[in-house]
C-alpha positions in Angstrom: 0.0 0.0 0.0 2.8 2.4 0.9 4.6 1.6 -2.4 1.4 2.1 -4.4 0.7 5.4 -2.6 4.2 6.6 -3.2 4.0 5.9 -6.9 0.7 7.6 -7.1 2.1 10.7 -5.4 5.0 10.8 -7.8 2.7 10.5 -10.8 0.4 13.2 -9.3 3.4 15.5 -8.9 4.2 14.9 -12.6 0.7 15.9 -13.6 1.0 19.0 -11.6 4.2 20.0 -13.4 2.5 19.5 -16.8 -1.3 19.5 -16.5 -3.0 17.0 -18.8 -5.6 18.0 -21.4 -4.9 21.7 -21.4 -4.1 22.4 -25.0 -2.9 25.8 -26.0 -2.2 27.1 -29.5 0.4 29.6 -28.3 2.8 27.2 -26.6 5.5 29.8 -26.2 3.4 32.4 -24.3 5.2 33.3 -21.0 2.6 31.6 -18.8 2.8 28.3 -20.6 6.3 28.1 -22.1 7.7 24.6 -22.0 10.7 23.5 -24.1 10.6 20.3 -26.1 13.4 19.0 -24.1 11.5 19.5 -20.8 8.4 17.8 -22.4 10.5 14.9 -23.5 12.0 14.5 -20.0 8.5 14.6 -18.5 7.3 11.9 -20.9 10.3 9.7 -20.3 9.8 10.2 -16.5 6.2 9.1 -16.8 7.2 6.1 -18.8 9.8 5.1 -16.2 7.2 5.3 -13.5 4.8 3.2 -15.4 7.5 0.7 -16.3 8.6 0.6 -12.7 5.1 -0.4 -11.5 5.8 -4.0 -12.7 9.1 -4.2 -10.9 7.6 -2.8 -7.7 4.6 -5.2 -7.9 7.0 -8.1 -8.5 9.1 -7.2 -5.5 6.0 -7.1 -3.3 4.9 -10.4 -4.8 8.3 -12.0 -4.0 8.0 -10.9 -0.3 4.4 -12.2 0.0 5.2 -15.4 -1.7 8.3 -15.9 0.4 6.2 -15.5 3.6 3.6 -18.0 2.1 6.4 -20.5 1.5 7.6 -20.2 5.0 4.1 -20.8 6.3 3.8 -23.9 4.1 7.1 -25.3 5.3 6.1 -24.8 9.0 2.7 -26.6 8.5 4.5 -29.4 6.6 6.8 -29.8 9.6 4.0 -29.9 12.1 2.0 -32.5 10.0 5.2 -34.6 9.7 5.7 -34.6 13.4 2.1 -35.4 14.1 2.0 -38.3 11.6 5.3 -39.6 13.1 3.9 -39.6 16.7 0.7 -41.3 15.6 2.7 -44.0 13.8 4.8 -44.6 16.9 1.6 -44.9 19.0 0.2 -47.6 16.6 3.5 -49.5 16.6 3.7 -49.4 20.4 0.1 -50.7 20.8 0.6 -53.5 18.3 3.8 -54.7 19.8 2.6 -54.5 23.4 -0.6 -56.6 23.1 -2.4 -59.1 20.9 -4.4 -57.8 18.0 -7.9 -56.5 19.0 -10.8 -54.9 17.2 -9.8 -51.5 18.6 -6.4 -51.9 17.0 -8.1 -52.0 13.6 -9.9 -48.7 14.3 -6.6 -47.2 15.4 -4.8 -48.4 12.3 -7.7 -47.1 10.2 -7.4 -43.7 11.9 -3.7 -43.7 11.3 -4.1 -44.5 7.6 -6.6 -41.7 7.2 -4.2 -39.3 8.9 -1.3 -40.5 6.8 -3.3 -40.3 3.6 -4.4 -36.7 4.3 -0.9 -35.7 5.5 0.6 -37.3 2.4 -1.8 -35.6 0.1 -1.2 -32.3 1.9 2.6 -32.8 1.5 2.2 -33.5 -2.2 0.0 -30.4 -2.7 2.3 -28.2 -0.6 5.4 -29.4 -2.5 3.6 -28.6 -5.8 2.6 -25.2 -4.4 6.1 -24.5 -3.2 7.6 -25.5 -6.6 5.1 -23.2 -8.4 5.8 -20.3 -6.0 9.6 -20.7 -6.5 9.0 -20.6 -10.3 6.7 -17.6 -10.0 9.2 -15.7 -7.8 12.0 -16.6 -10.3 10.2 -15.8 -13.6 7.4 -13.5 -12.6 4.7 -15.9 -14.0 3.3 -19.3 -13.2 4.0 -22.3 -15.5 0.3 -23.3 -15.0 -0.9 -20.1 -16.7 -2.0 -20.4 -20.3 -0.5 -17.0 -21.0 3.0 -17.5 -19.8 3.9 -13.9 -19.3 2.9 -11.1 -16.9 0.1 -8.8 -17.5 1.8 -5.4 -17.5 0.7 -2.4 -15.5 1.5 -3.4 -11.9 0.5 -6.4 -10.0 -0.7 -9.3 -12.1 -4.2 -10.2 -10.9 -3.6 -13.9 -11.5 -1.0 -13.8 -8.8 -3.6 -12.5 -6.4 -6.3 -14.9 -7.7 -4.0 -17.9 -7.4 -3.0 -16.8 -3.8 -6.7 -16.6 -2.9 -7.4 -20.0 -4.4 -4.5 -21.5 -2.5 -5.8 -20.0 0.7 -9.3 -21.3 0.0 -8.1 -24.8 -0.8 -5.9 -24.6 2.2 -8.8 -23.8 4.5 -10.9 -26.6 2.9 -8.2 -29.2 3.3 -7.3 -28.2 6.9 -11.0 -28.4 7.7 -11.1 -32.0 6.3 -8.0 -32.9 8.4 -9.5 -31.4 11.5 -12.8 -33.3 11.3 -11.7 -36.5 9.6 -8.3 -37.1 11.2 -7.6 -35.1 14.3 -11.0 -35.1 16.0 -11.6 -38.9 15.6 -8.0 -39.6 16.8 -8.6 -37.5 19.9 -12.0 -39.1 20.7 -10.8 -42.6 20.2 -7.7 -42.3 22.2 -9.2 -40.4 25.0 -11.9 -43.0 25.3 -9.3 -45.8 25.2 -7.3 -44.2 27.9 -10.5 -43.8 30.0 -11.3 -47.5 29.5 -7.9 -48.9 30.2 -7.1 -46.5 32.9 -4.1 -44.3 33.4 -0.9 -46.1 34.3 2.5 -45.2 33.3 5.2 -46.3 30.9 6.4 -45.0 27.6 3.3 -46.2 25.7 0.9 -44.1 27.8 3.2 -41.1 27.7 3.4 -41.5 23.9 -0.4 -41.8 23.6 -0.9 -38.7 25.8 1.6 -36.7 23.6 -0.3 -37.8 20.5 -3.6 -36.7 22.0 -2.1 -33.4 22.9 -0.6 -32.9 19.5 -3.9 -33.9 17.8 -5.7 -31.4 20.1 -3.2 -28.7 19.2 -3.6 -29.5 15.5 -7.4 -29.5 15.7 -7.4 -26.1 17.4 -5.2 -24.6 14.6 -7.3 -26.3 11.9 -10.6 -25.2 13.5 -9.5 -21.6 12.9 -9.2 -22.6 9.2 -12.7 -24.0 9.4 -14.0 -20.8 10.9 -12.3 -18.8 8.1 -13.7 -21.1 5.5 -17.3 -20.5 6.8 -16.7 -16.7 6.8 -15.4 -16.7 3.2 -18.0 -19.0 1.7 -21.1 -17.9 3.7 -20.5 -14.3 4.5 -17.9 -13.0 2.0 -19.5 -14.8 -0.9 -16.2 -16.4 -2.1 -16.9 -19.1 -4.7 -15.2 -22.3 -5.2 -14.9 -21.8 -9.0 -11.8 -20.0 -10.4 -12.2 -16.3 -10.8 -12.0 -15.0 -14.3 -9.2 -12.6 -15.2 -9.7 -10.4 -18.3 -6.9 -8.3 -19.7 -7.3 -5.1 -21.6 -5.6 -5.6 -25.0 -3.6 -2.9 -26.8 -4.5 -2.1 -30.3 -2.9 -4.4 -32.8 -1.3 -1.5 -34.8 2.2 -1.1 -36.1 3.6 1.8 -38.2 6.5 1.9 -40.7 8.1 4.3 -43.0 10.3 4.0 -46.1 12.0 6.4 -48.5 14.3 6.4 -51.5 16.2 9.2 -53.4 16.7 7.0 -56.4 16.0 8.9 -59.6 14.1 6.0 -61.3 10.6 6.4 -59.9 9.6 2.7 -60.2 12.8 1.5 -58.4 12.4 4.3 -55.8 8.8 3.1 -55.1 10.0 -0.5 -54.6 12.7 0.6 -52.2 10.4 2.8 -50.1 7.7 0.1 -50.0 10.2 -2.6 -49.0 11.5 -0.4 -46.1 8.0 0.4 -44.9 6.9 -3.2 -45.0 10.1 -4.3 -43.3 9.4 -2.1 -40.3 5.8 -3.2 -40.0 6.7 -6.9 -40.7 3.3 -7.3 -42.3 1.2 -5.9 -45.1 0.0 -2.3 -44.4 -3.7 -1.6 -43.9 -3.3 2.0 -45.2 -0.5 4.1 -46.6 0.2 7.7 -47.1 2.4 8.1 -50.2 4.3 11.2 -51.2 6.7 12.1 -54.0 8.5 15.2 -55.1 7.1 17.0 -58.1 10.0 16.0 -60.4 9.1 12.2 -60.3 7.1 10.2 -62.8 4.0 9.8 -60.5 2.1 7.6 -62.8 5.0 5.1 -63.0 5.4 5.1 -59.2 1.7 4.4 -58.6 1.6 1.6 -61.2 4.4 -0.1 -59.3 2.7 0.4 -56.0 -0.5 -1.2 -57.5 1.6 -4.3 -58.3 3.3 -4.4 -54.9 0.1 -3.8 -52.8 -2.9 -4.3 -55.0 -5.5 -4.4 -52.2 -4.0 -1.7 -49.9 -5.8 1.6 -49.8 -3.6 4.7 -50.0 -3.8 8.5 -50.6 -1.3 11.3 -50.8 0.2 14.1 -52.8 3.4 15.8 -53.9 5.7 17.4 -51.3 7.9 20.4 -51.5 11.6 19.4 -51.8 11.4 16.3 -49.6 10.3 15.0 -46.2 11.3 14.6 -42.6 11.8 11.0 -41.6 13.5 9.8 -38.4 16.2 12.2 -37.4 16.9 13.4 -40.9 15.6 16.1 -43.2 15.6 14.4 -46.7 15.9 17.4 -49.0 17.8 18.4 -52.1 16.8 15.8 -54.6 14.1 13.5 -55.9 12.3 11.6 -53.2 9.6 8.9 -52.8 8.4 8.2 -49.2 5.7 5.9 -47.8 4.2 5.9 -44.3 2.1 2.8 -43.5 0.0 1.4 -40.7 -0.9 -2.2 -40.0 -4.3 -2.2 -38.4 -6.3 -5.4 -39.1 -9.2 -4.2 -36.9 -9.4 -0.8 -38.6 -10.9 0.3 -41.9 -9.7 2.8 -44.4 -11.8 4.1 -47.3 -10.0 6.4 -49.9 -11.7 8.9 -52.2 -10.8 11.6 -54.7 -12.6 14.4 -56.5 -12.0 17.3 -58.9 -12.6 20.9 -57.8 -15.3 22.9 -59.6 -16.4 26.5 -59.0 -18.1 25.2 -55.8 -15.5 23.3 -53.8 -17.6 23.1 -50.7 -20.3 21.2 -52.5 -17.7 19.1 -54.3 -16.2 18.1 -51.0 -19.5 17.4 -49.4 -20.7 15.1 -52.2 -17.5 13.1 -52.4 -17.2 12.7 -48.7 -20.9 11.8 -48.2 -20.6 9.2 -50.9 -17.5 7.7 -49.4 -19.1 7.7 -45.9 -22.2 5.9 -47.1 -19.9 3.2 -48.6 -17.9 3.2 -45.4 -20.9 2.7 -43.2 -22.0 -0.3 -45.3 -18.8 -2.0 -44.6 -18.5 -0.7 -41.1 -21.8 -2.3 -40.1 -20.6 -5.7 -41.1 -17.4 -5.5 -38.9 -17.7 -5.9 -35.1 -14.6 -3.8 -34.5 -15.7 -0.8 -36.5 -18.2 1.6 -34.9 -19.1 5.3 -35.0 -17.7 8.0 -37.2 -14.2 7.9 -38.7 -11.3 8.5 -36.3 -10.0 11.1 -38.7 -10.0 12.1 -42.3 -6.6 12.3 -44.1 -6.7 15.0 -46.8 -4.3 16.3 -49.5 -5.9 18.8 -51.8 -4.7 21.3 -54.4 -3.9 24.8 -52.9 -6.6 27.5 -52.7 -10.0 26.0 -51.7 -8.9 24.4 -48.4 -11.3 26.3 -46.1 -14.3 25.5 -48.2 -13.2 21.9 -48.5 -13.1 21.6 -44.7 -16.6 23.1 -44.6 -17.8 20.4 -47.0 -16.3 17.6 -44.9 -17.8 19.1 -41.7 -21.2 19.2 -43.4 -20.9 15.5 -44.4 -19.3 14.1 -41.2 -20.0 16.7 -38.5 -17.6 19.4 -37.4 -16.1 17.4 -34.6 -14.6 14.7 -37.0 -10.9 15.5 -37.2 -9.6 16.4 -40.7 -5.8 16.3 -40.9 -3.4 16.8 -43.8 -1.8 19.3 -46.0 -2.2 21.0 -49.4 -0.1 19.4 -52.2 3.1 21.3 -53.1 5.9 21.4 -55.6 9.5 22.7 -55.4 9.0 26.1 -57.0 5.3 27.1 -56.8 4.9 26.4 -60.5 1.7 24.4 -60.2 3.3 21.0 -60.6 1.6 19.6 -57.5 -0.5 16.5 -57.8 -3.0 14.5 -55.6 -3.7 10.8 -55.8 -5.3 7.8 -54.2 -5.6 4.0 -54.7 -9.0 4.0 -56.5 -9.1 2.4 -59.9 -5.5 1.2 -59.6 -4.2 4.7 -58.8 -6.0 8.0 -59.7 -4.0 11.2 -60.1 -5.2 14.8 -60.4 -3.7 18.2 -60.3 -6.7 20.3 -59.3 -8.6 18.1 -57.0 -8.5 16.6 -53.5 -7.6 13.1 -52.3 -8.8 12.0 -48.9 -9.3 8.8 -46.8 -11.9 8.1 -44.2 -9.8 6.4 -41.5 -11.4 4.3 -38.8 -8.3 3.4 -36.8 -8.7 0.8 -34.1 -6.3 2.7 -31.9 -6.8 6.1 -30.3 -5.2 8.9 -32.2 -4.5 12.5 -31.2 -3.7 15.5 -33.3 -3.5 19.2 -33.3 -2.6 22.1 -35.6 -0.1 24.7 -34.2 1.5 27.9 -35.4 5.2 28.4 -35.1 4.8 32.2 -34.5 3.7 34.5 -31.7 1.2 37.3 -31.9 2.4 40.9 -31.7 0.4 43.9 -30.4 -0.2 45.2 -34.0 -3.6 44.4 -35.3 -6.5 45.7 -37.3 -9.9 45.0 -39.0 -10.3 43.8 -42.6 -12.6 46.4 -44.1 -12.6 45.3 -47.8 -11.9 41.9 -49.6 -11.8 40.9 -53.2 -12.7 37.3 -53.3 -11.7 35.2 -50.3 -8.0 35.7 -50.3 -7.2 39.2 -51.4 -7.2 41.7 -48.6 -7.8 45.2 -50.1 -8.0 47.4 -47.0 -7.3 47.2 -43.3 -8.9 49.8 -41.1 -10.0 51.5 -44.4 -6.5 51.9 -45.6 -4.6 50.0 -48.3 -3.6 46.7 -46.8 0.1 46.9 -47.8 0.5 50.3 -46.2 -0.8 49.1 -42.8 1.1 45.8 -43.1 4.3 47.6 -44.0 4.0 49.9 -41.0 3.5 47.0 -38.7 6.7 45.4 -40.0 8.7 48.7 -39.6 9.1 49.2 -43.4 10.0 45.7 -44.3 8.2 46.0 -47.7 9.0 49.6 -48.6 11.3 48.8 -51.5 9.0 46.1 -52.9 6.1 48.5 -52.8 7.9 50.7 -55.4 7.9 48.0 -58.1 5.1 47.6 -60.7 5.4 43.8 -61.0 3.1 42.7 -58.1 6.1 41.1 -56.3 6.0 37.6 -54.6 6.6 38.1 -50.9 6.5 34.4 -49.7 10.1 34.5 -48.4 9.9 38.0 -46.9 6.5 37.4 -45.2 7.8 34.2 -43.5 9.3 36.5 -40.8 6.1 38.5 -40.3 3.0 36.5 -41.2 -0.5 37.6 -40.4 -2.8 35.7 -37.9 -6.3 35.4 -36.6 -7.6 34.5 -33.2 -9.7 31.3 -33.6 -10.8 30.9 -30.0 -9.5 30.5 -26.4 -8.1 27.5 -24.6 -9.2 26.3 -21.1 -7.0 29.0 -19.5 -8.7 31.8 -21.4 -5.6 32.4 -23.7 -6.2 32.9 -27.4 -5.0 30.4 -30.0 -4.1 31.6 -33.5 -4.0 30.4 -37.0 -1.2 32.0 -39.1 -1.8 33.3 -42.6 0.9 33.5 -45.2 0.9 36.7 -47.4 2.1 35.7 -50.9 1.9 38.8 -53.1 1.6 42.5 -53.2 -0.8 44.1 -55.7 1.1 47.4 -56.1 -1.5 49.2 -58.1 -4.2 48.8 -55.5 -2.2 48.2 -52.3 -3.9 44.8 -51.8 -2.2 41.8 -50.2 -2.8 38.3 -51.4 -2.8 35.5 -48.8 -3.0 31.7 -48.6 -6.1 31.4 -46.3 -9.7 32.6 -46.5 -10.4 35.9 -44.8 -13.7 37.7 -44.4 -14.6 41.4 -44.1 -15.0 42.5 -40.5 -12.5 39.9 -39.2 -9.6 41.0 -37.0 -6.1 40.2 -38.1 -2.8 40.5 -36.2 0.8 40.5 -37.2 2.7 37.5 -36.1 6.5 37.2 -35.6 9.0 34.4 -35.2 12.5 33.3 -35.4 14.2 30.3 -37.0 14.8 28.9 -33.5 11.1 29.1 -32.8 10.2 27.2 -35.9 12.9 24.5 -35.3 11.9 24.0 -31.6 8.2 24.3 -32.0 7.6 21.2 -34.1 9.1 19.0 -31.4 7.1 20.9 -28.8 4.0 20.2 -30.8 4.6 16.5 -30.8 5.4 16.4 -27.1 2.4 18.6 -26.3 0.1 16.2 -28.2 1.5 13.2 -26.4 1.3 15.0 -23.0 -2.3 16.1 -23.4 -3.5 12.9 -25.0 -3.6 10.8 -21.9 -1.3 8.1 -23.3 2.4 7.8 -22.6 5.3 8.0 -24.9 5.7 4.2 -24.5 2.3 3.8 -26.2 3.1 5.9 -29.2 3.3 3.7 -32.4 3.9 6.3 -35.1 2.9 9.7 -36.4 2.0 11.7 -39.5 3.4 15.2 -39.6 2.6 18.2 -41.8 5.4 20.8 -41.8 4.7 23.9 -43.8 6.9 24.3 -46.9 7.3 28.0 -46.1 8.4 27.3 -42.5 10.8 24.7 -43.8 12.4 27.2 -46.2 12.5 29.8 -43.4 14.3 27.3 -41.1 16.9 26.7 -43.8 19.9 24.6 -42.8 18.4 24.2 -39.3 15.6 21.9 -40.6 17.8 18.9 -39.8 17.8 19.9 -36.1 14.0 20.1 -36.2 13.9 16.5 -37.5 16.2 15.3 -34.7 14.1 17.0 -32.0 10.9 15.7 -33.6 12.2 12.1 -33.6 13.2 12.4 -30.0 9.8 13.9 -29.0 8.1 10.9 -30.7 10.3 8.4 -28.9 12.0 7.3 -32.2 8.8 5.8 -33.6 8.2 5.8 -37.4 6.9 9.1 -38.6 6.8 11.0 -41.9 6.7 14.8 -42.2 5.4 16.3 -45.5 6.1 19.9 -46.6 2.9 21.4 -47.9 1.4 24.7 -49.2 -1.3 24.7 -46.5 -1.9 22.8 -43.3 -5.1 21.3 -41.9 -5.7 19.9 -38.5 -7.5 20.1 -35.2 -7.4 23.2 -33.1 -7.7 23.0 -29.3 -11.5 23.7 -29.5 -12.0 20.5 -31.4 -12.7 22.1 -34.8 -10.6 21.4 -37.9 -9.2 24.5 -39.7 -6.8 25.5 -42.4 -3.7 27.7 -41.9 -0.3 28.6 -43.2 3.2 28.4 -41.8 1.9 25.9 -39.3 2.5 22.3 -38.1 -0.1 19.6 -38.0 0.7 16.3 -36.3 -1.4 13.1 -35.8 0.0 10.7 -33.2 -1.1 7.0 -33.3 -1.2 5.2 -29.9 -1.5 1.5 -28.9 -4.6 2.2 -26.9 -7.8 0.8 -28.5 -10.6 3.1 -29.6 -13.1 0.4 -28.7 -11.9 -1.6 -25.7 -11.1 -5.3 -26.3 -10.5 -7.6 -23.4 -9.1 -11.1 -23.4 -9.8 -14.0 -20.9 -6.2 -14.9 -20.1 -7.2 -18.4 -19.2 -9.5 -19.3 -22.1 -8.2 -17.0 -24.8 -11.7 -15.6 -25.6 -11.9 -12.0 -26.6 -14.8 -9.6 -25.9 -15.4 -6.0 -27.2 -16.7 -3.3 -24.9 -19.7 -3.1 -27.3 -20.7 -6.7 -26.5 -23.3 -7.3 -23.8 -21.0 -9.6 -21.8 -18.6 -6.7 -21.2 -20.9 -5.2 -18.6 -20.9 -8.5 -16.7 -17.1 -8.6 -16.7 -17.0 -5.0 -15.4 -19.6 -5.7 -12.7 -17.7 -8.7 -11.4 -14.5 -6.8 -11.2 -12.7 -9.2 -13.5 -11.0 -6.7 -15.7 -7.4 -5.7 -15.4 -6.8 -2.4 -17.3 -3.5 -1.2 -18.7 
């Protein structure tokens, strides 16, 4: 109890250091700043505590089992002495007089006592052997599942100890009433009939009566305990069931290749991914740089994995995988998940003049098909865990609105807008439908019902400044004409301290993607639980010098407030690891339970980070515990905000972390091997009887 309380106090202290389930968009605000290194140390500390629970429980079990073995040895010794004295009494009686009828009764009583004692010795020797094995290996050789149930004390150890105690009480009761009491009655009566006298035989008989009386007194206590357990405590003779909560059967893997030949690069990437998973993936996210032959790559993938659903798009200059930033050449990369209890339904559509309606129709159609399959699978329930999306740049906000209309606004939509290396429009989107469908002006998506719990959020790498205004005129959805009734570029330039003064003098409507990476715009999208605002950042892309308008990469409406954001390369590099650590910390599952992650890292932020992007990959890998992840560089980022709604932004990071915890609980009877889902009626009985051991 002391050990358990101590561990609980330590874990509670950890929670106080980093409160769970308090997401904040502005992680670097003074009141909430936490470096990625500190978050990683906190996660590792929590994992060490959880892992230490098994060692603490095993040490407690060793002590208890050691005491139990000592008790068994003591009782064995007492029974041996008792049986020896009774045998001497019989021998002395038989050698001292002729055989009589009473001698037969005495011999019968001795045989009963010897049989029960011998049986007791056999059972105790077996128990002692099992206990020694249990202390040495941590599990019993009589268990069907010959390994410990993790998460502290194995309930089977407690159950087996209770069964041994119950059987012990039963057997001691039988000994008391069938061996000791008849021996006492018979020998007391015989002494009374033959008279006292002296001599060794009488002394030996008296000693045997005394020992039998002593043994009966001890065993009568066992009889009383047996009555209490069976009649008052409701303990049953049958073996108590033990059900174990099962983790999700998910594994993630990632592969990549910088080979120029697209077909060969796809083979290499797929081989690496499958090698990490050690099985055929259930779903894949596939990305390639724009300078590859995408058709050739997808044709090879159709041969390698003809029945595996996938979706994806082009990425800008490369990806982040492991502790490396893979940039500077052609690249093919695949992230896969093995999830036999899950279901993944891809789709793709072309954008028209009404992207919201396009997204709604395509998503609704896929969801109807998804439900038809879902209803035939016991493991698949409810709405999708998330929607993975890769669309062409521009209509992202309206695409998300269409998905929300089809699935509900609380269904997470995660992904990024397809990109190329030079903003020349060479981006592509694809999915596995019809052997591999490719488009340049559409959207690929996958409805993902993952059997494991997933957690994701969308974060900005920038901080809000005090410079803000109201959008007073728009042209379309992404051209800001005026701010506070003044030309937008004049106000924006003043906010930056003249950062665009020279560019405003040109007549060529200059591209400002690189310059604005230092001073993006932003919008307040809500407040977290502490009342602090969280922002989405907006990337200005062009100045319209004739009108003073500013083109941006996210939808803005007249009357909305905007604020200037600011950041540094160090912020961008450190923030992505902070995002991953924050997601793990607020998710409720530990770093040990992370199985993999999909990451969206803005292409503009990647370019802004420059040579430091490799450091970001290293920090991200550490924050995710070295599990397989892939980070795509996109021209727009989509994901969940702390308020639970999916939004689009620029210069942002979106991460989706896959855990080993099941979305729908599945429990296993460790003795019979039978599995039950939490949606099954029997699950309530298991809970009510207290048979479930949770992770």
